[in-house]
N, C-alpha and C positions, 0 to 999 in steps of 0.2 A: 443809576441803572433803572430802567423802566420797571414798575411793579409787576408787569405782565411777563417780563423776561425770565427765562428759566435757565439756570446753569446746566451745561451739558456734561459736567463732571464734578466729582467731589473736590473740595479745596485742599484736602490732605492726601498724600500717598499712603498706601497700606502695604505691609509685608504679607504676601500670600504664599501658601505652599505651591511649589511649581507643579506638583501633580494635580492640583485642583483646577489648573488652567487648561481649557479645551481649545486647541487651535482649529481654525476653519479648514485647513488643508494640511496634509502631511508633507514634510520636507524630503525630497528625493535625494538619492546619492549624486545625481547630476547637479543639483543645486548646491550640494555641499562641496563640489569641486570648483565652484565658481569663485572668482577673485573677491567679489563682495562678501561672500559667506566666510571665506578664509580671513579676511580683514576683521570682520566682526568677531569671529571666534578667537583670533589672536588678541584683539583688544580686550575682550572679556577675560581671557586667561591672564593677561599681564597687567591690565589696568582695572578691570572690574566693569560692572554695568554702568554706563554713563547716562543713558536715557531710559526711564522706566517704561514698562510695558503698559498698554492701554487695554483694559478689560471691562466687561459689564457683567453684572450678577446673573446667575442662572439658579434654578432650584437645586436643592440638596448640596448647598455650599460649593457649587461649581461656578466657574467664571469663563465666559466666552472671550477669546483673544481677538481684539479688534486691530491691534497694531503691534508688530514686533515678533513676527513668526520666526525669523532667522535668529534673533536674540534668544527666544525661548528655546529653540532647538539646541543652540550652543550651550545654554545654561544646563540643559538636561544632560548633555554629553560631558559636562564638567562636574556632574553630580551635585549641583547646587540645589538646596532644598527649599529655600525661600527667595523671593524676588520682590523688589519694590514695584508697585503698580499704581497707575492712575485709574480710579474707578469712574467709568462713564455711566451716565444715567439712562442711556439708551444703547441700542445695538447698531447704530448707523456707522458702520466701520468705514464706509467709503469716504467720510469726511476727513479722516486722518491721512496725513501725507498726500493729500490730493494735489497740492502744489509743492513740489520738491525743488528746493534751491540747492543745486549741487555746488560744493565748495570749489572755487576756481584754484588754479595752480598758484596764483599770487597769494590767495588766502592760505594755502598750504605752506607756502614759503614763509610767510610771517609767523604761522603757528610753529613751524620747525625752529625758526630763530628764537621765538619766545621760549620754547622748551629747552633749547640749548643754553640760553641765558639763565635759565633756572637750574642748570646743572645736570639736566638729563643728557645722557650720552647718545651719540649717533646710533650705536648698536641697540640701545633700549628703544629708541624711536622706531628703528627699522623692524624690530621684533614685534612691537605693539601694533604696527601698521601692516605687518606681513609683507614687507618689501626688503630688498637688499640694501646694504649700507651705501653702495654707489648711487642708488636712486635718491637717498636722503641728501647725499653730498651735492648732487646735481641740482636738486631743488633748493638747497641752502644758498648756492652761489648763482642761482638762476637769473637774478636781476642785476648782477654785476655788470656795469657798463650800459645799463638801460636808463634813459633820462626819466625824471619824475613825471613829466607830461605824458609820455607814452605809457608809463605804468598806470597813471590815473585813467587813461582811456581804456585800458585793457583789464582793469581791476576785476570787474564782474563778468568777464568773458571767459569762455572755456578754451583757453589758448594752449596749444601743444607746448610741452617743455622745450623742445628743440627749436621752436619758432623764435625763442628769445636769443638763441645763439646766432641765428641769422640776422636778427635786428641789431645785434651787437656789432655787426660789420658796417653799420651805417652811423653817421653822425646824428646828434639829437634831432635836428630838423627832419632828416630822412626817416628816423624812427617814428616821429609823430605823423608824417605823411603816410607811411606804411600802415600804421595803426588805424588811421582814419579810413584808408582804402579797405582794410580787412573788415572793419565794422560795416562799411557800406555794402560789401560783398557778403557779409555774414559768413566769412570763411577764415578760420584762424589756424589752418594747418601749416606745417612746415613747407609743404610744396607751394602754398600760396605765398609764404614769406620769401621763398627763393625766387619765385617769379617776379615779385616786387623788387627784390634786390637786383635782378637783371636789368630792370628798366629804371633804376635809380640813377640820377645824374651823378657824374664823377665827383663833383664838388660836395655831394652829400654822402660820399662813401668814406669810411674810416681809413681804407687803404686804396685810394684811387689809382695807384700805379698798376694794380692788377687789371683794372678796366681798360687801361691804355694799350694793353697787349693785343687787343682784338684787331682783326683785319679791318681795312677801310670800309668794305662792304657791310660787314657785320655792325660796325660802329654806326653807319648811316641808318640801318634798320633799327638799332637800339635808340638812336636819337628820335626817330619817327615814333616809336612806341612810347618813349618818354613824353613827347609832346601830346600824343593822343591820350595818355593816361592823365596828364595835367588837365586837358580839356574836359575829359570825362568827369574828373573829380569836381571841377568847377560847376559843370552841369548838374551833377548830383546834389551839390549844396544848394543850387538855385531851386531845384525841385523840392528839396526838404523845406526850404523857407516858405514856399507857397502851398505845400501839400495840405497842411491843416486847414487853411482857409478854403481851399478848393473842395476838400472833403466835406466841410460844413455846408458850403453852398450847395453841393450836390445832394446832400441829405435833406436839406430844407426844400430844394426844388422837387425831389422825388416825393416827399411828403405832401407837398402842395398838389402835384399831379395826381397822386393817389386819391386825395380828398376831392379833387376836381372831377375825375371821371367816375367817382362813386355816386355823383349826382346823375340820376337817370336822364334828366332833360339835357344836361351837358353831353352825356355819352351819346344820346340819340342824335344830337345836332352834329357832333364830330363825326359820327358814323355816316351821316347823310352828306355832309359837305366837305369834310376833311378826313376821310378814312385813312389816308396814309399817315397823318399825324397821330390819329388814335392808335394805329398799329405800332408806331414807334413808342408811344407812351406805354402801351401794354408790354412791349418787349423790354423796356427799361425797368418796369416794375417786376417783371418776371426774373430778370437778372439780379435785381436787388434781393428778391426772395431767395434765390438760389445761393447767393453769397452769404446771406444771413443764416440759412440752413447749414451751409458748409462750415461756418465758423463757430457754430454752437458746440458747447463742450458738455459731454455727458459724464456720469459718474466714472471715476477712475479708481477701482479698488486697488488697495496696496496689499501684496502678498504677505 
């Protein structure tokens, strides 16, 4: 670690009185009715606090809450008197949970299987997560019939639970192709999966006999859609292969143009002899600046 670097928090957690922690905002009844709040409250009631709160010191033995407003409110409603906290050395609350990685359904599936293998009952899991037992059972068997390659493609994606039941109607190769198409479209809904199922070739279906019942006209349209989908997927893969190189070339070219026209002599020459080229250069640099401004990320406070 660099000698000039400064830790942003203490290395040990501390048990602090709940009443000494001052939240930034009050939790309303509307927030308490939300699904997220109910899950946190249920988890604290049946499992306990999993993640410590983050606070920073204030005068008079008080602490400002930087992260964990819902957890703090739940603890107060459970009449908990002390809570484990991480002590921050500053009050920059926006840095906590700025990048939230939501757990995917596949991640939940593996966690449920792990809990069940450790002897935790389905009812206990459903109570701690504030969901019904049927939901736990659906997530437990969610990946039955899904090939490992498709699972690997969708592991970190937020895929709807019922999407897997649609993928199950395809053979492994069909599942892989459908997963790739959902990734390219950035759409993991059940409706998207059903649309892909419709254009999946009969030889890639788990029950192709159902597909054969369609009328000749409908079958011809489906064949056309299948061919177009195949062509589109090939084109998308080609674009992916060349995108990084083209983006780098474009960045370098724009940087060179920006440096070039920053030279007053060059700018005057272009304005006098090639005004249309200078106009195009300025337009490209303007679009570059707009894109850069539009993709910048500001502070994202966490409630």
